[in-house]
N, C-alpha and C positions, 0 to 999 in steps of 0.2 A: 344258947341258941346264937348269940352274937359271935361267939368264937368260931362257929362253923362258917359264918358269912365272911369273916375276915380271912379265913384260910383259902377261900375260893375266889378271892378278888382279882388275882392276876391271870386267871385262866383264859380270859378273852384275848389278852395280848399274846399268849402262847399259841392260841389257835390262829391268830393273824400271822404270826411268824411262820407257822407251819404252812399256811397257804402261800406265803411269799417265797419261802425257802425251799419247799419240796414240790408242792402241787403245781405251781405256776411254771417252773422249769420243766417239769414232766409233761405238762400240757403243750408247751412250746416244742419240746422234742417230738411228741406224737404228731403235732401238726406238720412238722418237717419230714418225718419219716413215714407217716401214715399213707400219703398218696403213692409213694414208691412201693410200699408193702402191698397195697391194694392192687397196683399194676402187676406186681410179680405174681400174686395169687391168681389174677385173671389170666395171665399168660400161661401159668402152670395148668389151670383148669382147661384152657383151650387146647393145650398140648395133650392132656389126658383124653379129652373128648375126641380130638381129631386123629389120635394115634392109630386106631384100628383102620382108618380109611387111607392111611398113607401107604 
């Protein structure tokens, strides 16, 4: 039983590196690109809705 505990001892540090190395930059990228994407979708929706009335 003790051998299994020793094998999984460093997994918490791998999770921490995953958060810092992958998820944090991805979140920063989405915060930067997200408002522009929402604005473009809004403009495209407005164009589709108003197109028959033009």
